[in-house]
Residue frames relative to the residue before (quaternion, step in Angstrom):
aa qw qx qy qz dx dy dz
M 1.0000 0.0000 0.0000 0.0000 0.00 0.00 0.00
K 0.6441 0.5363 -0.3276 0.4360 3.64 1.02 -0.84
S 0.6497 0.5452 -0.2857 0.4462 3.49 1.19 -0.94
N 0.6381 0.5098 -0.3174 0.4818 3.55 1.04 -0.71
K 0.6205 0.4926 -0.3465 0.5023 3.72 0.93 -0.80
R 0.6468 0.5161 -0.3388 0.4477 3.72 0.78 -0.82
T 0.6953 0.4965 -0.2851 0.4345 3.42 0.77 -1.04
I 0.6680 0.4860 -0.3040 0.4745 3.55 1.10 -0.72
T 0.5937 0.5400 -0.3329 0.4950 3.58 1.03 -0.85
T 0.6537 0.5216 -0.3180 0.4466 3.73 0.79 -1.03
L 0.7145 0.4787 -0.2423 0.4490 3.50 0.90 -1.08
L 0.6358 0.5286 -0.2967 0.4777 3.52 1.13 -0.57
S 0.6343 0.5049 -0.3072 0.4984 3.44 1.16 -0.76
I 0.6612 0.4815 -0.3250 0.4747 3.61 0.86 -0.70
L 0.5830 0.5353 -0.3318 0.5133 3.60 1.05 -0.68
F 0.6703 0.4811 -0.3244 0.4626 3.67 0.67 -0.91
L 0.7024 0.4787 -0.2791 0.4467 3.57 0.69 -0.99
T 0.6300 0.5008 -0.3337 0.4908 3.52 0.97 -0.80
L 0.6830 0.4450 -0.3410 0.4682 3.74 0.76 -0.76
A 0.6188 0.5347 -0.3607 0.4483 3.63 0.99 -0.80
L 0.6767 0.5002 -0.3085 0.4435 3.63 0.85 -0.85
V 0.6293 0.5073 -0.3211 0.4934 3.59 1.07 -0.81
V 0.7334 0.4366 -0.2899 0.4330 3.57 0.62 -1.06
N 0.8099 0.3038 -0.1526 0.4781 3.62 0.86 -0.90
G 0.6387 0.5626 -0.3103 0.4235 3.61 1.21 -0.14
R 0.8150 -0.2118 0.1326 0.5229 3.56 -1.12 -0.61
A 0.5701 0.6095 -0.4031 0.3756 3.70 0.99 -0.41
S 0.5136 0.6383 -0.4213 0.3889 3.62 1.26 -0.32
G 0.4949 -0.6919 0.4340 0.2966 3.67 1.08 -0.39
N 0.6668 0.5240 -0.2765 0.4521 3.54 1.40 -0.30
F 0.5010 0.6965 -0.3847 0.3404 3.57 1.34 0.21
T 0.0491 -0.8051 0.5910 0.0131 3.49 -0.78 1.05
E 0.6796 -0.4814 0.3531 0.4262 3.64 -1.34 0.18
D 0.6962 0.4631 -0.2540 0.4861 3.67 1.13 -0.57
Q 0.6196 0.5192 -0.3674 0.4599 3.54 1.17 0.33
L 0.1569 -0.6906 0.6981 0.1059 3.42 -1.47 0.62
V 0.0762 -0.8027 0.5913 0.0173 3.55 -0.91 0.97
V 0.0600 -0.7866 0.6145 -0.0094 3.49 -0.68 1.16
N 0.1419 -0.8029 0.5789 -0.0087 3.45 -0.55 1.35
F 0.1727 -0.7492 0.6295 0.1120 3.67 -0.88 0.97
L 0.0606 -0.8318 0.5516 0.0138 3.53 -0.39 1.20
S 0.1331 -0.7422 0.6460 0.1186 3.56 -1.28 0.28
T 0.2921 -0.7222 0.6183 0.1044 3.53 -1.38 0.92
G 0.7528 -0.3986 0.1823 0.4911 3.53 1.06 0.61
S 0.6574 0.4235 -0.3227 0.5332 3.52 1.32 0.22
G 0.6014 -0.5538 0.3576 0.4514 3.67 1.08 0.19
I 0.6351 -0.5370 0.4113 0.3730 3.49 -1.43 0.24
D 0.5677 -0.5516 0.4695 0.3913 3.62 -1.27 0.14
H 0.2300 -0.8212 0.5064 0.1277 3.51 -0.10 1.18
K 0.6200 0.5524 -0.3326 0.4470 3.61 1.02 -0.69
A 0.6370 0.5132 -0.2905 0.4964 3.49 1.06 -0.86
K 0.6850 0.4688 -0.3186 0.4577 3.57 0.87 -0.90
A 0.6185 0.5081 -0.3701 0.4715 3.65 0.99 -0.50
K 0.6556 0.5053 -0.3236 0.4585 3.56 0.95 -0.79
F 0.6427 0.4981 -0.3001 0.4987 3.67 1.09 -0.71
Q 0.6503 0.4934 -0.3425 0.4651 3.55 0.81 -0.71
A 0.6670 0.4971 -0.3126 0.4585 3.60 0.92 -0.84
Y 0.6562 0.4753 -0.3474 0.4720 3.59 0.94 -0.69
V 0.6248 0.5262 -0.3658 0.4460 3.73 0.95 -0.66
K 0.6348 0.5544 -0.2809 0.4591 3.52 1.08 -0.87
K 0.6848 0.4674 -0.2665 0.4916 3.51 0.99 -0.92
F 0.6101 0.5623 -0.3401 0.4427 3.59 1.05 -0.77
Q 0.6722 0.5198 -0.2530 0.4626 3.46 1.00 -1.09
K 0.6699 0.4715 -0.3089 0.4833 3.57 1.03 -0.70
E 0.7533 0.4063 -0.2510 0.4521 3.61 0.84 -0.82
N 0.7590 0.3499 -0.2607 0.4832 3.73 1.05 -0.12
I 0.5775 -0.5952 0.4605 0.3166 3.53 -1.15 0.76
H 0.7852 0.2932 -0.1857 0.5129 3.56 0.83 -0.94
K 0.1544 -0.8385 0.5183 0.0662 3.55 -0.74 0.87
P 0.3956 -0.7009 0.4936 0.3296 3.65 -0.70 0.81
N 0.4707 -0.6311 0.5392 0.2990 3.63 -1.30 0.69
L 0.1226 -0.8340 0.5377 0.0180 3.58 -0.93 0.82
T 0.1388 -0.7493 0.6458 0.0473 3.48 -1.02 1.13
I 0.0957 -0.7988 0.5881 0.0829 3.46 -0.90 0.77
E 0.0322 -0.8362 0.5474 -0.0089 3.59 -0.62 1.03
P 0.2628 -0.7446 0.5987 0.1346 3.61 -0.40 1.25
W 0.0117 -0.8528 0.5214 -0.0275 3.54 -0.82 0.74
G 0.7593 0.3209 -0.1807 0.5364 3.57 1.13 -0.22
K 0.6127 -0.5795 0.4246 0.3293 3.58 -1.45 0.26
E 0.7391 0.4112 -0.2225 0.4848 3.69 1.31 -0.33
G 0.7344 -0.4128 0.2353 0.4846 3.48 1.15 0.54
E 0.3595 0.7602 -0.4679 0.2718 3.51 1.31 -0.01
T 0.0931 0.8260 -0.5463 0.1034 3.56 -0.59 1.02
K 0.1926 -0.7652 0.5955 0.1508 3.63 -0.99 0.63
Y 0.1448 -0.7534 0.6371 0.0743 3.62 -0.86 1.02
I 0.1055 -0.7737 0.6247 0.0072 3.59 -0.79 1.17
F 0.1663 -0.7849 0.5963 0.0260 3.45 -0.70 1.21
D 0.1339 -0.7263 0.6616 0.1294 3.56 -0.93 0.87
L 0.1676 -0.8455 0.5056 0.0364 3.53 -0.40 1.24
S 0.2883 0.7883 -0.4769 0.2607 3.55 1.33 0.24
P 0.7003 0.4730 -0.3295 0.4210 3.70 0.74 -0.63
L 0.6249 0.5674 -0.3441 0.4113 3.56 1.34 -0.41
S 0.5579 -0.5231 0.5260 0.3721 3.62 -1.37 0.29
V 0.6546 -0.4649 0.4315 0.4112 3.59 -1.30 0.29
K 0.6938 0.4595 -0.3095 0.4600 3.67 0.86 -0.80
E 0.6674 0.4694 -0.3226 0.4797 3.55 1.00 -0.72
K 0.5879 0.5470 -0.3617 0.4736 3.74 1.14 -0.59
D 0.7112 0.4757 -0.2897 0.4289 3.53 0.78 -0.96
S 0.6529 0.5164 -0.2965 0.4681 3.49 1.12 -0.87
F 0.6511 0.5184 -0.3176 0.4544 3.62 0.96 -0.81
K 0.6578 0.5085 -0.3067 0.4634 3.59 0.96 -1.10
K 0.7282 0.4798 -0.2788 0.4023 3.56 0.70 -1.14
T 0.6316 0.5430 -0.3323 0.4425 3.55 1.03 -0.76
I 0.6668 0.5233 -0.2662 0.4590 3.54 0.98 -0.97
T 0.6955 0.4615 -0.2930 0.4663 3.47 0.92 -1.04
E 0.6598 0.4535 -0.3561 0.4820 3.68 0.93 -0.58
M 0.5713 0.6074 -0.3877 0.3929 3.64 0.97 -0.58
F 0.8355 0.2618 -0.1110 0.4701 3.53 1.00 -0.82
K 0.2705 0.8101 -0.4641 0.2351 3.42 1.49 0.37
G 0.8121 0.2087 -0.1771 0.5154 3.59 -0.61 1.05
N 0.5570 0.5846 -0.3982 0.4352 3.57 1.15 -0.15
K 0.3140 -0.7915 0.5001 0.1574 3.52 -0.53 1.23
R 0.6962 0.4755 -0.2812 0.4584 3.51 1.18 -0.47
I 0.6932 0.3666 -0.2787 0.5544 3.63 1.22 0.28
S 0.1292 -0.7724 0.6193 0.0563 3.55 -0.89 0.97
V 0.0579 -0.7850 0.6163 0.0254 3.51 -0.87 0.95
E 0.0510 -0.8074 0.5866 -0.0385 3.54 -0.80 1.09
S 0.0928 0.8073 -0.5795 0.0615 3.57 -0.81 0.85
């Protein structure tokens, strides 16, 4: 019985994450090559607050250390802190874009509650 509940819970979590990515990710039709989208997701237990704090600290540091700053749109979309951060990287140089994207992608590699699309 526990195995069936766990399987159902896992399948529902996968379904929810897939729907969240489709609704809030590239499928929205607003994605461009000069964008980086970071989506904090929840599967019923809230977002990863430690990762979000680390992310916000990095963005603040990047903006302080670089002349060119990415434009940022923040879209809260859920009841448990789910939030989409959309960065317009067009003001950045190619080197700055690559560095920004690489750092954030590596920061959340393997974290199932955070989606990074570039």
